C-alpha positions as a Markdown table, in Angstrom:
| # | Residue | x | y | z |
|---|---|---|---|---|
| 1 | Met | -68.6 | -53.2 | -107.1 |
| 2 | Trp | -64.5 | -52.7 | -107.3 |
| 3 | Glu | -63.9 | -52.7 | -110.8 |
| 4 | Gln | -59.8 | -52.6 | -112.8 |
| 5 | Leu | -58.7 | -49.2 | -112.8 |
| 6 | Pro | -57.8 | -47.9 | -116.3 |
| 7 | Glu | -54.6 | -48.4 | -118.0 |
| 8 | Arg | -54.9 | -44.1 | -117.9 |
| 9 | Ala | -55.4 | -43.7 | -114.1 |
| 10 | Val | -52.3 | -47.0 | -113.7 |
| 11 | Arg | -50.0 | -45.1 | -116.3 |
| 12 | Tyr | -50.8 | -41.0 | -114.0 |
| 13 | Ala | -50.1 | -42.4 | -110.2 |
| 14 | Arg | -46.7 | -43.9 | -112.2 |
| 15 | Ala | -45.9 | -41.1 | -113.9 |
| 16 | Gln | -46.7 | -39.5 | -110.0 |
| 17 | Leu | -43.9 | -41.7 | -108.1 |
| 18 | Thr | -41.2 | -40.4 | -106.7 |
| 19 | Tyr | -37.7 | -43.3 | -107.1 |
| 20 | Pro | -35.6 | -42.6 | -104.5 |
| 21 | Leu | -32.6 | -43.1 | -107.2 |
| 22 | Pro | -32.2 | -41.6 | -110.7 |
| 23 | Leu | -30.3 | -45.2 | -111.3 |
| 24 | Leu | -34.1 | -47.1 | -110.9 |
| 25 | Arg | -35.0 | -45.7 | -113.6 |
| 26 | Glu | -32.1 | -46.8 | -116.1 |
| 27 | Ile | -32.6 | -50.2 | -114.1 |
| 28 | Glu | -36.4 | -50.2 | -115.5 |
| 29 | Glu | -35.0 | -49.9 | -118.8 |
| 30 | Gln | -32.2 | -52.3 | -118.7 |
| 31 | Ala | -34.6 | -55.2 | -117.2 |
| 32 | Lys | -37.2 | -55.0 | -120.0 |
| 33 | Ala | -34.7 | -54.2 | -123.1 |
| 34 | Gln | -32.4 | -57.7 | -121.6 |
| 35 | Lys | -36.3 | -59.4 | -120.2 |
| 36 | Val | -35.6 | -59.5 | -117.4 |
| 37 | Pro | -38.5 | -59.6 | -114.9 |
| 38 | Ile | -39.6 | -57.0 | -112.2 |
| 39 | Val | -41.9 | -55.8 | -110.1 |
| 40 | Pro | -44.6 | -52.7 | -111.4 |
| 41 | Pro | -42.7 | -49.7 | -109.5 |
| 42 | Glu | -46.1 | -49.0 | -107.7 |
| 43 | Val | -44.9 | -52.7 | -106.2 |
| 44 | Ala | -41.1 | -51.3 | -105.6 |
| 45 | Ala | -42.7 | -47.5 | -104.0 |
| 46 | Phe | -44.9 | -49.9 | -101.7 |
| 47 | Leu | -42.2 | -51.8 | -101.0 |
| 48 | Cys | -39.8 | -49.4 | -100.0 |
| 49 | Thr | -42.8 | -47.5 | -97.7 |
| 50 | Leu | -43.0 | -51.0 | -95.8 |
| 51 | Val | -39.8 | -50.8 | -95.1 |
| 52 | Arg | -39.7 | -47.1 | -93.8 |
| 53 | Leu | -42.8 | -47.8 | -91.6 |
| 54 | Val | -40.8 | -51.7 | -90.3 |
| 55 | Arg | -37.7 | -49.4 | -89.9 |
| 56 | Pro | -36.3 | -53.4 | -90.2 |
| 57 | Gln | -32.1 | -53.6 | -89.0 |
| 58 | Gln | -32.5 | -57.5 | -90.8 |
| 59 | Val | -33.7 | -57.7 | -94.7 |
| 60 | Leu | -33.6 | -60.7 | -96.4 |
| 61 | Glu | -34.7 | -60.9 | -100.7 |
| 62 | Ile | -35.3 | -64.7 | -102.0 |
| 63 | Gly | -34.3 | -64.0 | -106.2 |
| 64 | Cys | -33.3 | -59.9 | -107.0 |
| 65 | Gly | -33.0 | -60.1 | -111.1 |
| 66 | Ala | -31.8 | -56.2 | -111.7 |
| 67 | Ala | -32.1 | -55.3 | -108.9 |
| 68 | Phe | -34.4 | -53.0 | -109.0 |
| 69 | Ser | -36.9 | -53.8 | -105.7 |
| 70 | Thr | -33.1 | -54.3 | -103.7 |
| 71 | Leu | -32.6 | -50.8 | -104.8 |
| 72 | Trp | -35.7 | -49.2 | -103.4 |
| 73 | Met | -36.4 | -51.5 | -100.3 |
| 74 | Ala | -32.6 | -50.2 | -99.0 |
| 75 | Ala | -33.6 | -47.0 | -99.6 |
| 76 | Ala | -35.4 | -46.2 | -97.1 |
| 77 | Leu | -33.4 | -49.3 | -94.7 |
| 78 | Pro | -32.2 | -46.9 | -91.7 |
| 79 | Pro | -28.7 | -46.3 | -90.8 |
| 80 | Gly | -27.2 | -49.9 | -90.0 |
| 81 | Ala | -29.8 | -51.6 | -91.4 |
| 82 | Arg | -28.2 | -54.6 | -93.7 |
| 83 | Leu | -29.9 | -56.4 | -97.1 |
| 84 | Tyr | -29.1 | -59.8 | -97.8 |
| 85 | Gly | -30.3 | -61.5 | -100.8 |
| 86 | Leu | -29.5 | -64.4 | -103.2 |
| 87 | Asp | -30.4 | -65.1 | -106.9 |
| 88 | Arg | -29.9 | -68.5 | -108.4 |
| 89 | Asp | -29.5 | -67.3 | -111.7 |
| 90 | Tyr | -25.9 | -66.1 | -112.8 |
| 91 | Asn | -26.4 | -63.8 | -115.3 |
| 92 | Arg | -29.1 | -62.4 | -112.6 |
| 93 | Ser | -27.4 | -62.2 | -110.6 |
| 94 | Leu | -23.9 | -60.6 | -112.0 |
| 95 | Met | -26.8 | -57.8 | -113.2 |
| 96 | Ser | -27.7 | -57.3 | -109.2 |
| 97 | Asn | -24.5 | -56.4 | -108.3 |
| 98 | Ala | -23.1 | -54.5 | -110.9 |
| 99 | Asn | -26.6 | -52.2 | -110.1 |
| 100 | Ile | -25.5 | -52.4 | -106.6 |
| 101 | Arg | -22.0 | -51.5 | -107.7 |
| 102 | Leu | -23.3 | -48.4 | -109.5 |
| 103 | Ala | -26.2 | -47.2 | -107.7 |
| 104 | Gly | -22.6 | -47.3 | -104.9 |
| 105 | Arg | -25.0 | -49.4 | -102.3 |
| 106 | Gln | -23.0 | -52.3 | -101.1 |
| 107 | Asp | -22.6 | -50.4 | -98.4 |
| 108 | Lys | -25.8 | -51.9 | -97.1 |
| 109 | Ile | -26.4 | -55.5 | -100.1 |
| 110 | Thr | -24.4 | -58.7 | -100.3 |
| 111 | Ile | -26.3 | -60.4 | -103.0 |
| 112 | Glu | -25.0 | -63.9 | -103.5 |
| 113 | Gln | -25.9 | -66.5 | -106.6 |
| 114 | Lys | -27.5 | -69.5 | -104.4 |
| 115 | Asp | -30.7 | -71.6 | -104.7 |
| 116 | Ala | -32.9 | -70.4 | -101.7 |
| 117 | Thr | -32.9 | -74.0 | -101.7 |
| 118 | Ser | -30.1 | -75.5 | -101.7 |
| 119 | Glu | -29.1 | -76.8 | -98.7 |
| 120 | Asp | -25.6 | -74.0 | -99.1 |
| 121 | Gly | -28.1 | -71.4 | -100.0 |
| 122 | Lys | -30.7 | -73.0 | -96.8 |
| 123 | Ala | -27.3 | -72.1 | -94.8 |
| 124 | Ala | -27.3 | -68.7 | -96.1 |
| 125 | Ile | -30.5 | -67.9 | -94.7 |
| 126 | Arg | -29.6 | -69.7 | -91.3 |
| 127 | Ala | -26.9 | -68.6 | -90.5 |
| 128 | Arg | -28.0 | -64.0 | -90.8 |
| 129 | Ala | -31.3 | -65.1 | -89.8 |
| 130 | Pro | -33.9 | -63.6 | -87.7 |
| 131 | Tyr | -34.3 | -60.7 | -90.3 |
| 132 | Asp | -37.1 | -58.7 | -89.2 |
| 133 | Phe | -38.2 | -58.0 | -93.8 |
| 134 | Ile | -38.6 | -60.2 | -95.9 |
| 135 | Phe | -39.2 | -60.3 | -99.5 |
| 136 | Ile | -40.6 | -63.4 | -102.1 |
| 137 | Asp | -40.6 | -63.3 | -105.8 |
| 138 | Cys | -38.4 | -66.1 | -107.6 |
| 139 | Glu | -39.8 | -70.0 | -108.9 |
| 140 | Lys | -43.2 | -70.6 | -107.8 |
| 141 | Arg | -43.4 | -73.8 | -107.4 |
| 142 | Val | -41.0 | -73.1 | -104.6 |
| 143 | Tyr | -43.3 | -71.0 | -102.4 |
| 144 | Pro | -44.2 | -73.7 | -100.5 |
| 145 | Glu | -40.9 | -75.0 | -98.9 |
| 146 | Leu | -39.6 | -71.5 | -98.4 |
| 147 | Trp | -43.8 | -70.7 | -95.9 |
| 148 | Gly | -41.1 | -72.5 | -93.9 |
| 149 | Leu | -38.4 | -72.2 | -94.0 |
| 150 | Cys | -39.3 | -68.3 | -93.3 |
| 151 | Ser | -42.2 | -68.2 | -91.8 |
| 152 | Glu | -39.4 | -69.5 | -88.6 |
| 153 | Leu | -36.6 | -67.2 | -90.0 |
| 154 | Thr | -38.6 | -64.0 | -89.2 |
| 155 | Arg | -38.9 | -62.3 | -85.3 |
| 156 | Pro | -42.1 | -61.2 | -84.0 |
| 157 | Gly | -43.4 | -57.9 | -86.3 |
| 158 | Gly | -41.3 | -59.7 | -88.8 |
| 159 | Ile | -43.0 | -59.1 | -91.7 |
| 160 | Ile | -43.1 | -61.0 | -94.9 |
| 161 | Val | -43.8 | -60.3 | -98.5 |
| 162 | Ala | -43.9 | -62.4 | -101.6 |
| 163 | Asp | -45.0 | -61.3 | -105.4 |
| 164 | Asn | -46.6 | -63.4 | -108.3 |
| 165 | Val | -49.4 | -64.6 | -105.8 |
| 166 | Leu | -52.2 | -64.4 | -107.5 |
| 167 | Phe | -50.5 | -65.1 | -110.8 |
| 168 | Arg | -52.3 | -64.0 | -113.3 |
| 169 | Gly | -55.0 | -64.6 | -111.8 |
| 170 | Leu | -55.0 | -68.2 | -112.7 |
| 171 | Val | -54.8 | -68.7 | -108.2 |
| 172 | Gly | -58.5 | -67.6 | -107.8 |
| 173 | Glu | -59.6 | -70.2 | -110.9 |
| 174 | Gly | -58.8 | -73.7 | -109.2 |
| 175 | Ala | -56.8 | -75.9 | -110.5 |
| 176 | Ala | -55.0 | -74.8 | -113.5 |
| 177 | Ala | -54.5 | -76.6 | -116.8 |
| 178 | Gly | -50.9 | -77.4 | -118.9 |
| 179 | Arg | -47.6 | -75.6 | -117.3 |
| 180 | Asn | -48.8 | -73.6 | -115.3 |
| 181 | Ser | -50.2 | -75.9 | -113.4 |
| 182 | Arg | -47.7 | -76.9 | -110.4 |
| 183 | Gly | -46.9 | -73.2 | -110.6 |
| 184 | Val | -51.0 | -72.1 | -109.3 |
| 185 | Ala | -50.9 | -75.2 | -107.5 |
| 186 | Ala | -47.8 | -74.2 | -105.2 |
| 187 | Leu | -49.3 | -71.0 | -105.4 |
| 188 | Gln | -52.6 | -71.9 | -103.7 |
| 189 | Glu | -50.5 | -74.8 | -101.3 |
| 190 | Phe | -48.3 | -71.4 | -99.6 |
| 191 | Leu | -50.8 | -69.3 | -99.4 |
| 192 | Asp | -53.1 | -71.5 | -97.5 |
| 193 | Leu | -49.8 | -72.5 | -95.1 |
| 194 | Ala | -49.6 | -68.5 | -93.9 |
| 195 | Arg | -53.6 | -68.3 | -93.5 |
| 196 | Asn | -53.4 | -71.5 | -91.3 |
| 197 | Asp | -50.5 | -70.5 | -89.3 |
| 198 | Val | -51.5 | -69.3 | -86.1 |
| 199 | Arg | -48.2 | -66.6 | -86.5 |
| 200 | Tyr | -49.4 | -64.9 | -88.6 |
| 201 | Thr | -51.9 | -62.5 | -89.7 |
| 202 | Ser | -51.5 | -62.0 | -93.2 |
| 203 | Gln | -53.8 | -60.5 | -96.2 |
| 204 | Ile | -54.1 | -61.3 | -99.9 |
| 205 | Ile | -53.5 | -57.5 | -102.1 |
| 206 | Pro | -54.4 | -57.4 | -105.5 |
| 207 | Leu | -51.3 | -55.0 | -106.1 |
| 208 | Gly | -49.5 | -55.6 | -109.0 |
| 209 | Asp | -49.7 | -59.8 | -109.6 |
| 210 | Gly | -51.2 | -60.4 | -106.1 |
| 211 | Leu | -48.9 | -59.6 | -102.7 |
| 212 | Leu | -49.3 | -61.2 | -99.9 |
| 213 | Val | -48.1 | -59.3 | -96.1 |
| 214 | Ala | -48.4 | -61.6 | -94.0 |
| 215 | Ile | -47.3 | -60.2 | -89.8 |
| 216 | Lys | -45.7 | -62.2 | -88.0 |
| 217 | Glu | -47.2 | -61.8 | -84.2 |
| 218 | Asp | -45.7 | -60.1 | -81.3 |
| 219 | Thr | -45.9 | -62.6 | -78.3 |
| 220 | His | -44.0 | -59.7 | -76.0 |
| 221 | Gly | -46.6 | -57.1 | -76.4 |
């Protein structure tokens, strides 16, 4: 039977991570101080590893926060690749862009303040499609809508990764009550959409708050 690792083991593993940029540790502290949610460092490292394996030329990130995951992924991009991000929150988009400038990665990354589910946001996403790699980490209630959009705009052989799909374990417990009910219901619908989409092979990875990794079948062999 699998058991959750003790906290000391998690701390040990995190201490062994090699951050691709020293600035990322500062961003981690900045996000904590300003209560801006970011992915745990082991999730960021996993994203970086996936990007290095996939070698995407066009990456989309929906929900950039402090650009912590953004810069981890950008560190693994091959020459000539680009990352386009959207964040609907004005202050977080400012923070993201400030951190990208500090990292000197404006040549690889463009982040705009847009809501990915608005007509303007959808148009901006479509204008840069198709994508080899998409990372979704935004408001959970819009995840089902984003599957419909992103699944169409991913190249064959490309990957969609979504964060927080287990939502502190509530998604696996059936219906949730109270203020979490909409988010949990949306995530359950999102996971059903991914699992039943014949174009994709998907797995839920119990890393961080749960990751969905969905690979689009390469019909060209």
